[in-house]
Structures are given as structure tokens and as C-alpha cells.
C-alpha positions as MATLAB code, in Angstrom:
seq = 'MSGIILFNKPYGVLSQFTDERQGEPRPTLADYIEAPGFYPAGRLDFDSEGLMVLCEDGRMQARIADPRYKLTKTYLAQVEGEPDSAALDTLRRGVRLKEGVTRPAEVERIADPDLWPRNPPIRVRKTVPDSWLRLSIREGRNRQVRRMTAAVGHPTLRLVRWSVGEWTLDGLAPGAWRRI';
ca = [
      26.879   53.834  -79.414;
      24.976   53.503  -76.163;
      26.073   51.200  -73.376;
      25.571   47.468  -73.768;
      25.846   44.727  -71.167;
      26.457   41.078  -72.049;
      25.179   38.672  -69.391;
      25.449   34.887  -69.164;
      22.039   34.020  -67.702;
      22.102   30.864  -65.605;
      19.371   28.239  -65.733;
      16.415   29.144  -63.514;
      16.805   32.931  -63.643;
      14.060   35.226  -64.953;
      15.120   37.466  -67.834;
      13.677   40.539  -66.113;
      14.551   42.597  -63.042;
      11.442   41.762  -60.982;
       9.327   38.690  -60.305;
       5.621   39.497  -60.607;
       4.512   36.027  -59.515;
       3.100   35.516  -56.028;
       4.727   32.978  -53.743;
       8.328   31.878  -53.485;
      10.494   34.509  -55.211;
      12.573   33.385  -58.180;
      16.021   34.725  -59.093;
      15.972   37.701  -61.474;
      18.481   39.859  -63.327;
      18.555   42.130  -60.250;
      20.274   39.316  -58.334;
      23.207   39.521  -60.776;
      23.341   42.947  -62.401;
      23.462   46.327  -60.733;
      23.299   48.769  -63.634;
      20.424   51.259  -63.381;
      18.906   52.226  -66.720;
      19.740   48.982  -68.525;
      16.961   46.736  -69.841;
      16.963   43.384  -71.645;
      16.842   43.413  -75.444;
      14.720   40.301  -75.753;
      14.031   37.449  -73.409;
      15.461   34.067  -72.595;
      13.244   31.410  -71.045;
      13.534   30.605  -67.330;
      14.775   27.105  -68.216;
      17.256   28.301  -70.864;
      20.776   29.586  -70.321;
      23.185   31.845  -72.065;
      23.682   35.233  -73.607;
      21.403   38.131  -72.855;
      22.066   41.609  -74.225;
      20.958   44.582  -72.128;
      20.876   48.194  -73.348;
      20.298   51.631  -71.915;
      18.949   52.991  -75.228;
      15.359   52.041  -76.106;
      15.921   52.289  -79.869;
      18.947   49.999  -79.691;
      17.004   47.616  -77.462;
      14.142   47.433  -79.996;
      16.538   46.963  -82.907;
      18.250   44.012  -81.211;
      14.981   42.316  -80.199;
      12.848   43.024  -83.283;
      12.788   40.147  -85.828;
      12.437   42.677  -88.689;
      16.153   43.394  -88.335;
      16.983   39.666  -88.652;
      19.761   39.710  -86.065;
      21.068   36.144  -85.900;
      20.756   34.302  -82.599;
      22.781   31.105  -82.273;
      21.912   28.379  -79.796;
      23.579   25.187  -78.639;
      20.785   22.670  -78.116;
      21.183   19.313  -76.457;
      18.394   17.202  -77.915;
      16.961   13.802  -77.223;
      17.982   11.265  -79.828;
      20.209   11.665  -82.860;
      18.589   13.789  -85.577;
      19.003   12.353  -89.064;
      19.468   14.350  -92.257;
      15.679   14.522  -92.828;
      15.126   16.167  -89.425;
      17.980   18.622  -90.024;
      16.655   19.435  -93.517;
      13.221   20.179  -92.046;
      14.810   22.634  -89.598;
      16.736   24.210  -92.500;
      13.553   24.680  -94.570;
      11.400   25.958  -91.700;
       9.164   24.092  -89.285;
       5.389   24.341  -89.125;
       4.319   25.554  -85.696;
       0.747   26.377  -84.658;
       1.169   30.059  -85.652;
       2.808   29.260  -89.006;
       6.077   28.153  -90.561;
       9.322   29.412  -89.045;
      11.991   31.066  -91.117;
      14.693   28.625  -92.226;
      17.333   27.879  -89.604;
      21.012   27.179  -90.040;
      21.657   23.912  -88.223;
      24.441   21.376  -87.819;
      25.257   18.518  -85.485;
      28.228   19.291  -83.272;
      30.406   17.437  -80.776;
      29.518   17.880  -77.114;
      30.517   21.490  -76.368;
      32.789   22.362  -73.458;
      30.155   24.064  -71.281;
      29.788   24.606  -67.563;
      27.712   21.999  -65.693;
      24.042   22.840  -65.446;
      22.442   23.036  -62.032;
      20.291   20.989  -61.828;
      21.719   18.578  -64.399;
      19.516   17.451  -67.274;
      17.764   14.126  -67.000;
      19.715   11.271  -68.546;
      18.014    8.166  -69.924;
      20.162    5.081  -70.339;
      18.190    3.822  -73.339;
      17.851    7.127  -75.228;
      20.957    8.841  -76.596;
      21.282   12.593  -76.841;
      23.199   14.858  -79.185;
      24.040   18.525  -79.695;
      23.002   20.924  -82.435;
      24.198   24.431  -83.287;
      21.094   26.222  -84.499;
      20.878   29.832  -85.747;
      17.598   31.673  -86.239;
      16.601   35.190  -87.247;
      13.308   35.494  -85.418;
      12.236   35.058  -81.823;
       8.945   33.286  -81.317;
       8.049   32.080  -77.852;
      10.155   28.997  -76.994;
      10.929   28.724  -80.702;
      14.027   26.499  -80.699;
      12.446   24.076  -78.232;
       9.271   23.870  -80.322;
      11.243   23.443  -83.556;
      13.338   20.545  -82.274;
      10.255   18.888  -80.738;
       8.405   19.242  -84.056;
      11.090   17.159  -85.784;
      10.979   14.497  -83.056;
      13.950   15.596  -80.924;
      12.882   17.473  -77.779;
      15.413   19.911  -76.348;
      16.961   18.858  -73.051;
      19.297   21.841  -72.569;
      19.351   25.137  -74.438;
      22.199   27.665  -74.348;
      22.069   30.870  -76.404;
      25.671   31.284  -77.539;
      25.450   34.491  -79.535;
      23.299   37.424  -80.564;
      24.591   39.067  -83.718;
      28.313   39.679  -83.204;
      28.199   39.284  -79.402;
      29.073   35.899  -77.875;
      29.456   34.191  -74.511;
      33.213   33.795  -74.999;
      34.938   34.265  -71.641;
      31.712   34.910  -69.726;
      30.977   32.476  -66.873;
      27.372   31.749  -65.809;
      26.039   34.680  -63.764;
      28.827   36.999  -64.968;
      28.378   40.149  -67.041;
      30.491   42.760  -68.734;
      29.777   46.182  -70.144;
      30.994   46.869  -73.661;
];
């Protein structure tokens, strides 16, 4: 097996090694990882946190990122409001997005997870409660989890990818990485 790096991407970090945008530079993987020859197997949005898998083998990288292989990705999503059983059932059946219906997701409400504080913290509204979901998908459309929860009336406030296949964030602080 080729080398694999597990990285806990903090909020506000690009999931690539360079920033192509003009203007004020944004943090990238290069600010955290010094491992020549490793490349991300998939992306994680700038405003999302959590597990990224990096590989030095292009075939392994493609296999991890390609939805044809149906590698499960599990997210912890803090959402606005308290989804009822109808909203959860819609997520479980698949949600209609502009490019078509998503594959069914595994989803459950969970207690507030014991996570690191986010910097900056999410916005809190006194009159609108929030709750947490554990959501697992087997595809990777652009901003998919955020669009799915919004489609059922519960916009995502914070999104943490907890696992990719068998790899998890267990024991990995934000900004930390380990080679396996």
C-alpha cells in the first residue's frame, strides 16, 4: 500500500497546496503539511472542517475520491432548527438538488459532539435552536451535505467530516496530520 496522510483540516483552510486567487493569501495545506509527492484525495470546502486523506499514489487517490467506489464519508453537521422525522426520512431517501436526486444518506440526530471550538465560532441565534446530525454519504457533489440539509429546511451551520471509509479523525487535533 502506498503512503497515506490523514489531516484534520481547520476551518478556513484551502484543501490544496496553493492559492490561485489574487489578493490576500489564504491558508493552504502547505501551511500545515510538508510531505512532497502527496496530494489530496478529494476536497473539503474552505468553510468545512475535518478529515482529509492525502496519497502519493494517483490510482489510490482516484479510488478514494471517485464516487463509483462508494467509499462512505461521514459528517457531523450542526444544523439550524431541529429536523423532524419527515426531514430525516427525506435525507434517507435522497434529496432533489438542481443536478438530480442524491443517493440515499444514512442520517441520525446525535447529542452535541465533543469537538474543538471553531474559530471563528458559528453564529448563534437566541430564537432559533440548533441540533447535530451524523450523516453518511457515498458520493461527493459540490457542497452536497450543506445543500441536502438546506433542501430539507435545516441549513448547515458547522460541518465536520469525521471519517472517510475506515479512516477517522480520532486523536487528530485541528491542523495536525499523521502518516499511516
